[in-house]
N, C-alpha and C positions, 0 to 999 in steps of 0.2 A: 491304177489306184495308188500304188506305192510311189509313183512319180509325183502325183498330186500332193500326197502327204509330205514328200521330201521338199517340194516347192513351198508348201505352207510352212514347214518347219524352218526353211531357209529364210523366208520372208519374216517369220516371227523373230528369228535370231537377229536379222538385219534391223528390224524395227526396234527390238530391245537394245541393240547396240547404239542406234541413233538416239534413243531416249536417254541412255546412259551418258553418251557424249554430250547431248544437249543439257542434261541435268548437271554434268560436271562443269560445263561452260557457264551455266547459270549460277552455280555455286561460287565459281571463281569471281565472277562479276559482282555478285552479292557481297562476298567476303571482302573483296578489294574496296567496294564502296563503303562498307561499314567502317573500315579503318581509315579510308582516305578522307571522308567528310570531317571527322574530328581533327584529323591531322591538318587539314586546310584551315579549319577554324583556329587552331592553336598557332599555325604559321602566320595567320592574319593578325592575331593578338600580339605575337612576338615581334612581327615586323613593325606594327604600330608602336610598340614599346621601344624598339630600337630607334625608330624615327623620333619619338618623344625625347629620348635621351640625347639626341643630337640637335634638338630644336631650340634649346635655351642655353645661355651662357653658364648658368649656375650648374647645369648638369655636366658640362664639359670641363668645369674648373673645380669640381668636388670629387675627392678620391673615391668615395663609396659609390658614386654614380658611374664613374669610369670603370670601376671593377664590375659593377652590375652590367654595364654594356658588354664587357668582355665575356661574362658568364652567359648572358642572353645570346650573344653572337654564336658562341660554341654550342649552346643548346639548340638554337635554330638550325644551324648547319647539320648537327647530329640528327635532329628530327627529320629533316628533308632527306638525308642519306638513308636513314632507317626505313622510311616509307618507300623510297625508291627500291631498296633491296627487297622489301616485303612484296611489292607489286611484281617485281621480276620473278621472285620465287613462286608467288601465287599463280602467275601466268605460265609457269614452267619454262621460263627463258633461261638457258644456260650460257654463261659468258665465257670468254677466254680468260685464262689464268692471269695475264697481265692486267686486264681491265678490272677484274674482280679484286686483284691485289691493290690497285689504286683506290678503289671505292672503300674497301675494308680498312685500309691504312688511314684514309681521311676520317673515317668513322671512329677508328681507335684514337686518333689524335684529338678530335673534339671531345670524345668521351673521357679522356684523361685530363683535359683542361678544366672541365667543370668542377671536379672535387678539389683540384689544386687552387682554383680561384675561390672556392668556398672557404678554404683554409686562410687565404690572404684576407678575405672579407671578415672572417671571424677575428683574426688578429687585429684588424683595423678597429672593430668594435671593442675589443679588449683594451686597446690603447686609449680609445676615446673615453672609456669609463674609469679605468684605473690610473691613467696619466692624463687627465684633461688639460693641464697646463702645458704639457709637452706635446700634445696631439698635433698641433699645427706645425711644429718643427720636425716631428718624426714622420707623420703621414703627409708628405708633400706631393705635389703633382709629379715631380721628377722621380721620387722614390716609388710612387705608384706605377709609373710607366716602366721603371726598372723591374719591379716585381712581376708585371705582366709579361715582360720580355723573358724573364727567367722561367716563368711558367711555360711559355711557348717553346723555349729552347729545350727545357727538360723533357717535355712531351715529345718534341721532334727527335731528340736523341734516342728515346725509347723506340720510336718508329724506325729510325735508322738501324738500330740493332735487330729489330724484327725483320727488316728487309734483308740484312746480311745473313741472318739465319735461314730465311726463306730461299735465298740464292744458293744455299748449300744443298738444296734438294735436287736430285738428278732429273731435271726436266727433259734432258736429251733422251732419256729412256722411254718417255711417253710417246705413244703413237701420234698424239695431237695435243696442242695446248688448249683445246676445247674441254671445258669441265664436264664431268659426267653427272654432277649434282648441281644444285642451285648455289648461287654465290652467297656465302655467309662467312663470318669471322672464323668459326670453328673449322670450316672446310678449307681454310687457308693455312691452318697449322699443320703443315705437311710432314713434319718430323718430330721426333721425341724431344729434341732440344728446343724447338719452337714452342711446343705445347708446355714443356716444363718451365721455360722462361716466362711465358705468358701468365701462368698460374702464380709463380713467385712474385712477379712484378705487380699483378693485381692485388694479391694479399698485402704486399708491402705498401702499396699506394693507399689502400683504404684503411689499413690499420694505422698508418702514420697520420692520415688525414683525420680519422676518427679521434685519435689521441690529441691532436692539435685543437680540434673544435671543442672537445670535451674539457681540455685544460683551460681554454679561453672561457668556457661557461662557468667552470668552478672558480676561476679568478674573478669573474664579474660578480658571482654570488658572494664571495668573500669581501670584495670591495663594496658591495651594497650595504654591508653591515656597518661600514664606517660612517661616522657622523658627518664627515666632510664630503661624502659622495652624494650627488644628485640622485635621489631615490627614483624619480620618474624616469630619468635617463638610464639608470641601471636596470630598472624593470623592463624597459623597452629593449635594451641591448640583450638582456637575458632571454626574452621571448624570441628575438631575432636569431640568437645562437641556437636555440632549440629548433627553430625552423631550419636552420642550416644543417643541424644534425639529422633532421628528418630527410632533407634533400639528399644528404650524403648516403643515408640508408637506402633511399630509392634508387640512387645512381648505382649502388652496389647490387641491388636486386636485379637491375637490368643486365648485369654480367652473367647471371645464372639463368637467364631466360631460355636460351637455346639448350643448355644441358638439362634443364628441367623438362623441356618438351621431349627430348630424346628419352629420358627416363620414363615419362608418362606414355610414350608411344608403344612401350613394351607391354603395357597392361590395359590400355584403353582402346576402344574401337575408333576407327578413323574419324567418323562424323563427330563423336564426342570430343576427340582430341582437337579437331579443327575449331569447334565452338570454344573450348577452353583456351586455345591458342589466341583467338581473337580477343577474349576478355583480358588475358595476361598481357597481350601486346599493347592494348589501349591503356591498361592500368600501370604497367611496369615500364614500357618504352616511351609511349606518346605523352601520357599525362605528366610525368616528372619533368619533361622538357619545357612545359608551359608553366610549371609551378612558380618559377622565379618571377615571371611577368605578373601572375595572379597575386602573389604575396606582396610584391612591392607596389603593384598597381592599386591594390586595395588599401594597404597599410600606410604607405608613405603619403603624407599630407601634401607634399610638394608635387609629386608625380600624379596623384590621383585625378585632380581636376583637369590637368592638361591631357592626360591619357584618355579620359572620358570624352573630352572635347574632340580629340582627334578621331576616336572610334565612332562617335556619333556623326561627325562630318563625313567620314569615309563611307559609312553606311548610307547616309543621305545622298551622297554623290552617286554611289552604286545604284541606289533605288531610282534616282533621277535619270541616270543613263539608260537603265532598263526600260523606264517608262517612255 
């Protein structure tokens, strides 16, 4: 009798274990799908927007569209890398330190390029409103390309410093280069110097960028009161700068995503935390990376008809190929 009870208990435990494992697998698939679908939609929109900005000569020879292409390219790469790291973490896949380092450094690089490009775009709008007669001589194609190169070089130098600080960590004392946790930016800050430098640079970057965009906005408001300024152009530039300021704020919010989850994990149940994580990930990480395409795709009268045409054509081709 006791043996039968033991067997029943063992079967019950095994059945419960299988249910738990199956439920855990189902949750991982479900949560990965919930984030992957909007990510793919936004990647499709961003990709179409990038193609649009290279389809016409006017986009390739206008400074603001060249800057927009740079911003969209960085956002698209950042979006793809973020989703890749999210899926790896959701599936419980642990990477080697070198591979994780490469992915997180690329993610950091594109994450820093976005706010710096927003600063250059804001300055371009400031010059266009406040110095309309000198705009064509100041904002040239050559100067725009130089500004983009400076943005990439500055961001790359920061990544180089992070790599040098990371190499100072005694990896030889580890049993293996296999990570014990999932690959994330915070898990690659292995020393106090790396962590401190990362915080100081992040604060400096976003405070400086915020001051630059805000100053441009104030300058446009002051210029709009002048009788010689085009009121419609000034109003449009003011709204654009407000949107840039909002984009900058969303980019800043993405840097506190993981620390916020760590703080909430101490007071919330796991299932509640996972649900909140999905909402925060979509709103804070995914959505801001598609905001530029949505803003310019809807507001810009030159881009909008061409973008809609390409989106409709691609959707029709996709539907035709499936049929």
